[in-house]
C-alpha positions, 0 to 999 in steps of 0.5 A, a space after each residue: 862207179 869204179 874209178 879208173 886207176 891207170 891207162 890200160 892197154 886193152 882200153 887203149 887198143 879198143 879206143 884206137 881200133 874200135 874193138 878188142 884187139 889182141 897180140 899174136 906173139 911171134 918168134 922170128 928166128 932172131 938172136 941177140 948181139 949179147 949172145 952171138 959174140 958181137 957184144 957177149 956170149 952170155 946174154 943179159 943176166 936175167 935172160 934165158 936161152 929162149 929170150 922172151 918167147 918161151 911160151 910161143 907155139 907153132 915154131 918150125 925150123 924154117 924161119 919164114 914158114 915158122 912165122 907163117 905157121 905161128 900166125 896162122 896157128 894162133 888165128 886158127 885156134 880158140 884164141 883167134 876167135 876172141 877178137 877180129 883184129 890183131 897185132 903181129 908181135 915179134 917178141 923173142 930176142 932182138 927183132 931188129 937185129 939183122 940186115 934190112 932185106 931179111 927184116 922186111 921178109 920176116 915182117 912182111 910174112 907175118 903181116 900178109 897172113 891175114 887182113 885181120 892184122 892191123 899192127 906191127 909190134 917189134 921188141 928189141 934192144 936200143 943198140 939194134 936201132 939205127 936209121 935204116 931200121 927205123 925207116 923200114 918200120 916207118 914204111 909200114 905206117 901207111 897201113 899198120 899201127 907200128 910200135 917198138 918195145 925197147 929193153 931198158 930195165 933200169 936207167 942205172 948204168 952201173 946195174 946195167 953193167 952188172 946185168 951184162 946188158 951191153 948197152 947204156 942209158 944213152 943208147 936208150 935215149 938215142 933210140 927213143 929219140 930216133 923212133 919218135 922222129 919217125 912217129 913210131 911209138 915206144 914201149 919201155 921195159 921196167 924191171 923191179 927187183 933187179 940185183 943191187 937195185 934201190 927204190 930210188 933207182 926204180 923211180 929214176 927210171 920212171 923219171 927217164 921214161 916220162 922225160 922221153 915221153 915214151 908212149 907205153 911201159 911194161 912193168 915186170 917183177 924180176 923172176 929167176 929161170 933156169 939157164 940164166 946167170 941170175 939162176 946161178 946166182 939164186 942157186 948159190 945164194 947170191 940173189 934173193 928175189 923180192 917179196 910180193 908185198 914189196 913188188 905191189 908197193 913199188 908198182 903203186 909208186 911207179 903208177 903214181 909217178 908215171 905220166 898219165 898219158 903213158 899206156 901200161 901194157 902190163 904190170 906183172 910177169 908171165 914166166 915160163 913154168 917149165 924153166 921157172 925157179 923163183 919166187 913162187 908168188 909170181 906164178 899166181 898172176 891173178 892174185 898179184 893183179 888183185 893185190 895191186 888193184 887193192 893197193 891202188 884202191 886203198 891208197 887212192 892212187 891214180 896214174 900220174 898224181 905224183 908225176 913231178 915227184 919222179 
């Protein structure tokens, strides 16, 4: 019998909803305080001009119509036939950055598209979370599963400042604590291979995620896309991407130190091919995933076995 090495999202959602449940990725027409001038105009060093939603389809110019078009376009495509239950996932940029009325209209529009939608997942920045936003999100809990993704990348504030991230470890801690107070699950982002990052930095970030009892994690390799600050660094030789071997080794170490109850939403990146610059190995997702699974098997690694070491 094959040993279960880590807590996989697909299994977690099936246990929660009783059957296969998929995400519908949505561009809600949001921007980011790190792009519109409230904090900065440049965005985070690794972020492209379209945020995390470069692969999203069915956009239109009118925001609410676009949200509806994206959701229905997904459900009416072959992807909508792969499951009976779905989570509306607001992905691009900071999806709690706006006034409460506009946030509610956007969330309501997505959720009203189909009775098949059973959850609301929102990706955002820690500094775009306050009590009014959290109360709005919590208001959906009676009917939907609600989850918030918070960008973290690293707990090292010195690296965060270099990334032009615009928020601190303390901001992440505050936002996570507030969301938990209202019973909302938190998924944290961890990036491996950031400029000036050490192995210890990665493991200390895992320790923070464990301590705050985040319900989920997304583990990403750092990749370079056109139009980003990191892209310019790469072109001028100021940034060298990590190797696949290093990434696989670090993912295994992260999993071994990650609390066993934390759901792993992903362990490899999904870069937009039209903007992608480097490193080439990231494009071969299946090969990377196979290498990670092989490493876990060879070293007999199970999630959380060295949790107290992080």
